[in-house]
C-alpha angles and dihedrals in degrees: 000000000000118000122216119236123208090251090057093059122091124230119244109237095218102044103022088227121137110251132188127248092271092064101263104334106140097035119136096264092051092048091049090048092049091049094051091041088057090051089050091051091049092051090047091052089050089053091049092050090049089055100251093129126055109246097241113128094237092050091051092048093049093046092051094045093048094042096050098029099053093046089049095049096046094045092045092050093049093046092047091051091049091051091050092049091050091050092050098044 
């Protein structure tokens, strides 16, 4: 597996931040969002195991997508705002 070096990354025109080959996937806000999304999924699974969600496949899918998705979006937005504030100030 090839590792990326800082010199291999391109610079985003708008932010001046180094981004990966996938156009920013792997930046700090995305990693924070993924971490909190994983916590949201874990807490949703705990709720499912404790019987808080009916065991129909659609209910499980919606619970998991809301549980992980909302935590991801909120954490990503807060981290992205914090990175922008730190760049400006």
